[in-house]
Backbone bond lengths (Angstrom), bond angles and torsions (degrees), N, CA, C in turn:
res aa  C-N    CA-C-N  psi(-1)  N-CA   C-N-CA  omega(-1)  CA-C   N-CA-C  phi
1 M - - - 1.520 - - 1.571 103.97 -
2 P 1.326 119.20 122.01 1.461 123.62 177.55 1.516 111.25 -87.25
3 S 1.302 116.28 143.75 1.477 119.58 168.72 1.518 105.81 -143.62
4 T 1.367 118.26 156.31 1.457 121.54 -176.49 1.570 107.59 -118.27
5 A 1.268 115.74 129.48 1.462 124.28 179.49 1.517 108.13 -134.56
6 N 1.417 117.10 121.43 1.492 118.19 -175.04 1.495 114.38 53.80
7 G 1.283 120.02 32.65 1.464 122.29 177.04 1.518 114.77 81.30
8 I 1.381 114.47 3.28 1.450 117.71 -179.86 1.561 109.97 -110.78
9 V 1.342 113.81 130.92 1.495 117.13 -178.35 1.443 108.79 -84.91
10 Q 1.298 118.26 126.78 1.481 123.35 176.70 1.531 107.14 -120.35
11 Y 1.353 112.07 160.52 1.439 120.07 -173.23 1.640 109.36 -122.91
12 S 1.234 114.57 135.87 1.464 117.71 173.99 1.531 109.25 -130.81
13 H 1.298 118.50 164.79 1.471 118.63 178.14 1.517 112.45 -139.23
14 C 1.306 112.26 158.67 1.467 123.23 171.64 1.535 105.03 -129.11
15 T 1.337 111.44 178.64 1.466 120.57 173.70 1.546 106.60 -108.63
16 A 1.292 115.13 153.99 1.448 119.88 175.49 1.542 108.25 -148.16
17 F 1.336 116.51 162.69 1.512 117.76 -179.60 1.574 107.37 -139.90
18 V 1.328 112.44 158.54 1.472 123.14 -160.78 1.536 107.81 -86.18
19 V 1.312 120.29 125.66 1.460 122.88 177.21 1.552 111.86 -120.54
20 K 1.281 118.63 -12.26 1.421 126.47 167.39 1.530 109.99 -150.92
21 E 1.242 121.27 170.30 1.430 120.66 -176.09 1.512 115.26 -61.69
22 N 1.374 117.08 -22.24 1.467 121.97 173.59 1.423 117.23 -128.26
23 I 1.341 114.66 19.66 1.486 121.30 -176.03 1.562 110.91 -125.61
24 L 1.298 116.86 131.51 1.527 119.39 174.19 1.489 107.78 -117.32
25 M 1.303 115.00 154.20 1.476 124.98 175.88 1.481 105.14 -109.98
26 T 1.363 115.20 140.62 1.451 123.04 178.66 1.490 114.16 -151.63
27 A 1.311 120.26 -172.60 1.485 118.55 171.35 1.498 113.25 -90.78
28 A 1.280 118.06 148.74 1.486 125.28 -175.76 1.525 107.61 -63.80
29 H 1.277 117.81 -38.42 1.512 120.57 -176.02 1.495 112.20 -65.80
30 C 1.364 116.31 -14.85 1.518 118.59 178.28 1.519 109.20 -75.30
31 L 1.302 120.36 -20.49 1.485 123.54 -170.38 1.571 109.89 -120.77
32 A 1.330 118.93 -15.03 1.479 116.92 -166.19 1.454 112.16 -75.04
33 Y 1.288 124.90 -24.59 1.432 123.39 -169.06 1.597 111.04 -119.44
34 L 1.347 115.42 14.40 1.501 116.48 177.37 1.460 112.51 -68.37
35 T 1.314 117.69 143.80 1.436 126.03 177.77 1.516 111.98 -89.85
36 D 1.313 115.86 -18.30 1.569 120.16 -179.50 1.502 103.85 -142.46
37 K 1.369 117.22 88.13 1.405 121.72 176.93 1.517 113.23 -70.60
38 S 1.324 116.97 -21.06 1.494 121.18 -178.79 1.500 113.75 -69.56
39 G 1.373 117.07 -16.50 1.432 119.87 177.97 1.460 119.74 -90.69
40 V 1.389 114.03 1.60 1.521 120.62 -173.94 1.519 108.10 -70.03
41 Q 1.335 117.90 132.31 1.439 122.14 178.86 1.556 108.65 -132.03
42 A 1.336 112.33 151.64 1.396 118.52 175.00 1.603 103.86 -99.73
43 I 1.277 116.19 120.24 1.476 123.83 179.98 1.543 108.80 -95.22
44 L 1.297 115.44 119.90 1.527 117.15 -174.64 1.487 107.26 -105.74
45 S 1.354 112.42 95.57 1.450 119.89 -177.57 1.498 107.81 -163.11
46 L 1.291 116.14 150.10 1.437 124.32 175.03 1.566 111.23 -84.93
47 A 1.392 113.87 -18.17 1.487 120.03 174.66 1.565 106.33 -134.94
48 P 1.342 118.91 74.82 1.445 117.72 -174.39 1.523 113.06 -74.26
49 Q 1.325 112.96 153.18 1.378 124.24 168.19 1.581 109.91 -107.02
50 F 1.371 114.75 115.20 1.387 121.40 -175.15 1.550 113.51 -83.85
51 G 1.254 117.88 142.09 1.499 121.02 178.51 1.537 111.94 130.60
52 P 1.302 118.91 -159.89 1.530 122.11 178.35 1.484 112.25 -55.04
53 D 1.256 118.61 150.81 1.435 121.19 179.47 1.504 109.95 -80.21
54 D 1.341 114.88 118.35 1.504 120.82 -179.96 1.464 111.30 -103.33
55 G 1.262 117.01 9.60 1.534 121.02 176.20 1.508 114.02 84.95
56 S 1.247 119.57 -3.05 1.513 122.64 -170.35 1.561 110.80 -86.56
57 Q 1.357 116.82 -15.49 1.429 120.21 -175.21 1.555 109.16 -129.66
58 K 1.323 110.76 152.25 1.466 115.03 174.20 1.524 110.87 -75.23
59 R 1.338 114.33 125.35 1.454 118.56 -177.07 1.629 108.40 -134.70
60 I 1.293 116.12 145.54 1.486 121.85 179.95 1.523 106.49 -132.61
61 T 1.299 114.02 127.42 1.502 119.78 -179.57 1.541 109.29 -81.66
62 L 1.275 115.98 158.68 1.477 118.95 179.83 1.506 110.67 -92.65
63 T 1.283 116.35 153.07 1.522 118.32 -179.26 1.542 109.18 -115.86
64 D 1.337 114.59 -21.49 1.494 118.85 179.55 1.496 111.12 -163.58
65 F 1.355 119.21 165.49 1.492 122.06 -177.57 1.502 102.96 -157.60
66 R 1.345 111.50 164.13 1.410 124.88 173.46 1.482 110.99 -135.59
67 I 1.349 117.54 121.03 1.449 122.98 174.91 1.498 106.86 -105.53
68 N 1.335 115.30 137.06 1.532 115.81 178.63 1.506 109.75 -56.60
69 P 1.309 115.47 126.50 1.537 119.63 -173.83 1.536 112.13 -64.03
70 N 1.279 118.07 -16.11 1.490 118.48 177.43 1.497 114.03 -95.36
71 Y 1.370 117.00 7.02 1.468 119.37 178.61 1.526 112.02 -58.56
72 H 1.273 115.94 137.41 1.489 120.13 163.49 1.529 108.38 -155.18
73 G 1.279 115.74 141.94 1.477 122.08 177.75 1.518 113.71 -124.83
74 D 1.306 115.84 134.47 1.517 120.53 173.24 1.425 109.62 -147.96
75 N 1.356 115.00 -170.43 1.490 119.29 -174.30 1.497 113.47 -72.33
76 T 1.352 115.30 -11.53 1.504 118.41 179.14 1.431 112.86 -94.48
77 G 1.300 121.66 -4.52 1.443 124.87 178.87 1.473 113.17 148.36
78 V 1.278 116.42 175.83 1.484 125.83 179.08 1.457 108.04 -127.16
79 Y 1.373 116.31 127.19 1.498 121.07 180.00 1.484 109.82 -128.47
80 N 1.362 112.59 154.40 1.551 119.54 -178.20 1.577 108.72 58.77
81 D 1.243 115.67 34.26 1.475 121.64 -172.86 1.515 110.77 -85.05
82 I 1.388 114.30 74.75 1.520 120.87 -174.90 1.515 106.15 -146.71
83 A 1.316 115.85 139.73 1.455 122.70 172.80 1.536 111.62 -149.01
84 L 1.294 113.07 157.32 1.503 120.00 172.96 1.478 108.58 -121.12
85 I 1.348 114.71 144.73 1.452 121.74 178.67 1.533 111.54 -121.79
86 K 1.251 117.13 130.12 1.460 120.93 174.61 1.477 110.69 -100.21
87 L 1.340 117.11 130.60 1.427 125.10 -175.10 1.490 109.25 -94.22
88 Q 1.352 113.83 157.95 1.437 124.09 -178.42 1.565 111.28 -64.37
89 S 1.336 115.15 -30.26 1.489 120.35 -179.36 1.492 106.91 -146.66
90 N 1.337 117.68 168.41 1.477 125.38 175.43 1.468 108.03 -65.24
91 L 1.331 112.80 149.80 1.480 126.55 167.63 1.536 108.95 -62.51
92 P 1.298 120.60 151.08 1.451 121.43 168.34 1.519 112.36 -54.27
93 S 1.328 114.58 153.04 1.542 117.89 -168.15 1.551 108.11 -69.23
94 Y 1.344 120.97 -13.31 1.443 119.73 -178.51 1.513 110.18 -84.75
95 Y 1.327 120.79 -0.77 1.441 122.33 173.64 1.523 107.66 -87.91
96 R 1.337 113.63 125.50 1.514 119.93 -178.16 1.436 112.90 -89.94
97 V 1.375 112.08 128.73 1.455 121.21 173.16 1.619 109.66 -73.35
98 L 1.335 113.49 133.35 1.411 116.53 -174.98 1.605 107.04 -99.98
99 N 1.280 114.13 120.71 1.477 119.48 -175.96 1.660 110.27 -83.62
100 F 1.272 117.84 143.18 1.448 119.92 179.52 1.544 112.36 -89.22
101 D 1.265 115.71 146.85 1.438 121.65 165.38 1.524 105.59 -122.53
102 F 1.277 120.44 101.52 1.403 125.19 -166.26 1.601 107.88 -76.25
103 D 1.220 118.39 -13.86 1.515 120.36 -179.85 1.504 113.68 -99.70
104 L 1.394 116.38 -11.08 1.436 121.30 -170.56 1.555 110.78 -61.47
105 D 1.340 119.82 -37.47 1.517 116.72 -175.12 1.524 111.30 -68.82
106 S 1.284 120.17 -14.59 1.434 121.05 179.03 1.536 112.20 -66.01
107 T 1.321 117.04 -16.20 1.499 120.21 -176.40 1.595 107.98 -93.73
108 L 1.314 121.00 -1.95 1.443 122.87 -176.22 1.562 110.51 -65.82
109 I 1.337 113.87 143.94 1.408 121.62 177.33 1.551 106.67 -129.66
110 A 1.348 117.67 149.86 1.410 126.48 -179.62 1.631 109.32 -54.82
111 G 1.282 116.68 132.38 1.406 121.80 179.89 1.506 113.94 89.62
112 Q 1.299 116.15 -8.34 1.519 117.22 178.03 1.558 113.06 -68.10
113 S 1.350 113.48 134.45 1.516 114.90 -174.81 1.508 108.94 -79.36
114 L 1.363 116.38 131.65 1.508 123.66 173.82 1.488 106.65 -118.88
115 V 1.389 111.93 165.15 1.476 117.57 -173.51 1.502 107.60 -119.62
116 V 1.348 117.32 133.36 1.455 121.98 174.89 1.625 110.24 -119.73
117 A 1.271 114.05 143.92 1.484 118.80 -175.38 1.535 109.03 -129.73
118 G 1.296 115.90 146.46 1.502 120.82 177.03 1.431 114.77 -179.47
119 F 1.432 112.34 175.00 1.507 120.45 177.71 1.536 109.92 -106.71
120 G 1.316 117.29 36.81 1.451 117.86 -172.47 1.464 113.46 -93.49
121 S 1.320 115.57 -177.38 1.467 123.78 -177.43 1.531 112.27 -75.02
122 T 1.290 116.73 153.67 1.451 123.01 175.56 1.539 109.51 -97.88
123 A 1.308 117.09 -1.65 1.477 121.70 -179.01 1.445 108.39 -108.52
124 D 1.372 116.69 154.14 1.437 120.57 -179.95 1.547 111.07 -79.33
125 F 1.346 116.15 178.10 1.521 122.05 -177.25 1.451 111.56 -50.29
126 G 1.349 119.27 129.19 1.489 123.97 172.41 1.464 115.61 79.99
127 Q 1.366 117.00 -0.88 1.419 122.78 176.77 1.516 115.17 -99.80
128 P 1.375 121.38 137.69 1.479 118.71 178.99 1.539 108.87 -64.95
129 D 1.281 115.64 143.81 1.454 124.61 175.53 1.528 109.12 -96.06
130 P 1.309 118.47 114.57 1.482 118.56 -177.56 1.573 115.05 -80.10
131 L 1.285 116.21 -5.45 1.406 121.49 -171.73 1.592 110.34 -110.03
132 P 1.333 116.36 141.12 1.546 120.68 177.58 1.508 108.72 -67.08
133 P 1.397 114.87 158.27 1.488 119.44 173.02 1.433 113.11 -63.10
134 L 1.300 118.74 121.93 1.425 127.48 177.24 1.482 111.32 -139.62
135 L 1.347 122.15 150.44 1.401 125.84 176.56 1.549 105.80 -68.43
136 R 1.310 118.46 116.36 1.489 120.79 -179.52 1.523 111.09 -127.85
137 F 1.289 115.34 153.21 1.452 120.79 177.93 1.499 111.86 -121.46
138 A 1.328 116.33 151.25 1.476 121.75 -179.70 1.461 107.71 -146.49
139 S 1.377 116.12 153.60 1.377 124.22 178.13 1.483 110.93 -114.85
140 A 1.331 120.09 143.44 1.443 122.20 -179.83 1.547 107.32 -156.23
141 P 1.386 116.94 152.23 1.478 120.85 -174.72 1.529 110.00 -80.69
142 F 1.323 114.06 144.27 1.341 124.72 177.47 1.538 111.40 -75.45
143 V 1.352 117.27 134.08 1.482 124.78 -174.50 1.546 110.42 -99.82
144 G 1.361 114.74 -49.67 1.425 120.55 -175.45 1.525 111.31 154.52
145 G 1.279 118.85 -160.25 1.439 126.56 175.35 1.515 111.27 -96.71
146 N 1.343 114.88 179.63 1.465 119.60 -176.96 1.553 109.71 -96.85
147 N 1.367 120.25 1.38 1.443 123.29 178.49 1.594 105.83 -126.60
148 S 1.380 112.13 159.32 1.483 116.12 179.25 1.510 110.20 -61.12
149 S 1.285 118.69 -31.81 1.444 125.09 177.07 1.530 107.74 -94.72
150 F 1.364 119.07 110.11 1.491 120.40 -178.80 1.508 109.56 -59.62
151 Q 1.311 118.23 -37.39 1.422 123.67 -179.10 1.535 109.92 -56.61
152 D 1.229 120.81 -32.42 1.453 124.81 -177.21 1.545 113.03 -95.34
153 S 1.283 116.97 2.59 1.530 123.46 -171.54 1.531 103.71 -78.27
154 D 1.299 120.74 133.87 1.452 125.99 171.48 1.501 111.30 -103.36
155 Q 1.346 116.17 4.12 1.497 120.04 176.63 1.571 106.61 -134.77
156 L 1.386 111.80 154.57 1.441 122.13 171.24 1.447 109.13 -115.32
157 L 1.316 118.32 140.00 1.469 121.47 -172.10 1.592 108.96 -118.95
158 I 1.294 113.23 142.27 1.473 118.66 174.38 1.531 110.66 -130.11
159 D 1.355 114.71 157.27 1.496 121.93 176.66 1.442 109.56 -90.51
160 Q 1.353 118.09 114.74 1.447 124.80 -173.35 1.503 111.34 -102.55
161 S 1.301 119.92 15.91 1.398 120.42 -177.75 1.536 116.82 -59.80
162 K 1.337 113.89 -26.93 1.491 116.36 176.12 1.546 112.31 -110.81
163 S 1.298 119.89 -31.44 1.464 122.24 176.29 1.533 110.59 -160.70
164 G 1.310 111.12 161.99 1.559 115.33 -178.91 1.491 110.30 163.88
165 F 1.294 116.72 -149.71 1.371 122.49 179.58 1.552 116.58 -102.98
166 C 1.394 115.70 168.95 1.426 119.03 178.07 1.473 110.34 -154.82
167 N 1.310 120.12 -163.46 1.491 122.66 -178.68 1.491 112.96 -52.79
168 G 1.366 116.92 129.31 1.435 117.40 178.82 1.493 115.55 100.72
169 D 1.342 116.31 -17.97 1.429 124.74 -179.24 1.528 107.86 -89.67
170 S 1.305 120.24 -11.45 1.492 123.37 179.16 1.485 112.12 -47.70
171 G 1.314 119.68 134.32 1.480 123.30 -175.61 1.490 117.59 86.68
172 G 1.301 116.65 -9.03 1.400 121.72 -178.04 1.537 111.02 -79.37
173 P 1.310 120.26 166.39 1.434 125.10 -171.58 1.543 113.66 -89.36
174 L 1.338 110.53 143.30 1.505 118.14 166.79 1.498 103.88 -101.69
175 Y 1.304 116.98 126.70 1.459 121.99 -175.40 1.536 112.79 -105.55
176 F 1.299 116.69 146.17 1.453 123.28 164.70 1.619 100.21 -102.79
177 Q 1.395 113.36 124.11 1.409 120.72 -177.24 1.488 111.41 -101.64
178 S 1.309 121.38 128.01 1.402 126.68 170.35 1.559 113.29 -126.65
179 N 1.251 114.05 105.79 1.597 114.27 -168.86 1.530 107.36 63.45
180 S 1.327 116.31 -123.54 1.443 120.53 178.00 1.505 113.39 -99.47
181 K 1.312 118.74 3.45 1.451 123.28 -177.06 1.516 111.76 -89.79
182 L 1.328 116.42 127.68 1.482 120.66 176.49 1.477 112.22 -109.33
183 T 1.335 118.13 125.79 1.423 120.20 -178.07 1.558 106.81 -117.97
184 P 1.310 123.20 125.56 1.463 124.09 178.62 1.498 111.20 -69.42
185 I 1.331 115.81 128.81 1.469 118.49 174.27 1.538 114.99 -123.78
186 G 1.371 112.60 -12.31 1.475 118.35 -179.87 1.562 112.96 -148.63
187 I 1.312 110.93 167.99 1.516 118.26 -179.50 1.521 107.32 -125.85
188 V 1.338 114.30 127.67 1.465 118.60 178.26 1.522 109.55 -54.58
189 S 1.410 114.95 124.89 1.452 117.17 -177.48 1.519 112.33 -121.50
190 H 1.331 120.81 -59.36 1.420 121.80 -178.51 1.512 111.10 -165.60
191 V 1.337 115.02 162.48 1.472 122.11 174.80 1.538 108.83 -98.72
192 T 1.296 114.04 164.55 1.461 122.25 -175.71 1.558 107.27 -110.87
193 Q 1.293 115.84 171.66 1.441 123.58 179.42 1.546 109.16 -80.11
194 D 1.375 114.96 144.21 1.496 117.56 173.52 1.472 109.41 -82.09
195 A 1.340 114.53 -171.62 1.473 122.11 -175.73 1.556 110.91 -62.33
196 S 1.294 119.96 -26.72 1.467 123.95 -179.27 1.471 114.11 -89.49
197 G 1.388 117.01 -6.36 1.502 122.27 175.44 1.538 107.52 94.03
198 K 1.273 118.38 14.91 1.487 122.83 178.61 1.484 111.82 -92.18
199 W 1.352 116.69 136.55 1.475 119.49 179.79 1.544 104.99 -84.24
200 T 1.295 118.60 118.88 1.486 119.92 -171.97 1.544 107.37 -144.10
201 C 1.318 114.63 146.39 1.550 118.49 175.78 1.482 113.46 -73.42
202 K 1.350 117.46 -4.52 1.484 122.80 -179.37 1.538 111.34 -98.55
203 S 1.368 111.48 12.67 1.547 113.81 -177.98 1.556 106.37 -98.40
204 I 1.310 118.63 -144.39 1.503 122.61 177.84 1.546 103.79 -89.34
205 G 1.349 114.16 134.85 1.404 122.75 178.44 1.456 112.11 -101.13
206 A 1.328 118.01 134.54 1.465 122.74 -174.47 1.583 110.40 -111.49
207 F 1.342 114.49 134.29 1.462 120.15 179.75 1.494 107.01 -123.24
208 T 1.420 114.35 143.83 1.434 118.34 170.06 1.465 108.92 -70.01
209 R 1.356 116.44 131.20 1.529 122.37 -174.62 1.489 108.30 -84.65
210 I 1.314 116.44 108.21 1.506 121.94 -177.91 1.514 113.77 -54.19
211 S 1.318 117.07 -43.15 1.495 117.31 -176.73 1.447 113.69 -62.47
212 F 1.364 118.71 -31.59 1.421 123.65 178.27 1.517 113.33 -60.47
213 F 1.382 115.49 -27.86 1.509 119.48 -177.11 1.489 111.74 -108.68
214 K 1.365 115.96 28.81 1.425 119.53 -176.61 1.588 113.55 -55.82
215 N 1.258 117.53 -49.06 1.471 122.03 178.15 1.498 113.87 -58.51
216 W 1.359 113.98 -46.07 1.484 117.67 179.05 1.570 111.18 -64.01
217 I 1.346 115.36 -43.54 1.509 117.66 179.61 1.529 110.63 -60.20
218 L 1.284 121.09 -45.62 1.413 125.05 -176.71 1.576 108.44 -64.54
219 Q 1.298 120.99 -38.84 1.385 126.55 178.26 1.519 110.50 -67.73
220 A 1.327 114.13 -44.28 1.503 117.05 -178.80 1.467 112.06 -66.57
221 L 1.359 116.73 -39.22 1.517 120.99 176.85 1.478 111.54 -59.14
222 F 1.370 114.34 -41.51 1.483 119.75 -179.80 1.510 107.33 -66.33
223 E 1.236 122.51 -43.96 1.467 123.95 178.60 1.482 113.04 -62.11
224 L 1.283 117.28 -46.78 1.526 120.39 -179.69 1.465 112.66 -67.36
225 N 1.316 120.28 -25.71 1.437 120.64 -178.39 1.590 113.06 -107.84
């Protein structure tokens, strides 16, 4: 994703996952503040090189997108952090479409291990990342929702004290795993502050709860197609 600051073009990245042959799901904050949305591309690689297209990787530009109209982000948290991207052409046939089960998260219990995936950093905020961008997976225990009533929670929370997501993983999937089957139930959104007030990837991680936005997702898919 390109952005221009002081006349210099810079590039940032998020993670996304496939929900139709030409539709990706990601976080709203990945798209909301771009100065040049026309330059956004999906890079299809397990080890992507971010920046201008040098022709070495398969890339597909977007033609349209939908950001949840109630999205807002500030220093106290990020809410309604969900977006869909329509690509200029279908993804190659070896990319797997992930099917939703909108009732699956109702079976979650505290401490249950969930899986998160993304192309993000392995270092915490402000620290240099010694490793190249690769698709990585991590497991972390489920904590609960962001409201006292789980039924009314629009976010899912995990304990990231041992592993989880960090910068660049935004928009990636939170999976419920049953045997070898992975079902997306959340979208990487943001980390929370630790006990000292520091924003860190080793605190509680918050995900947009996919099932909470079922009606909006179905409507947005209908509009994009």
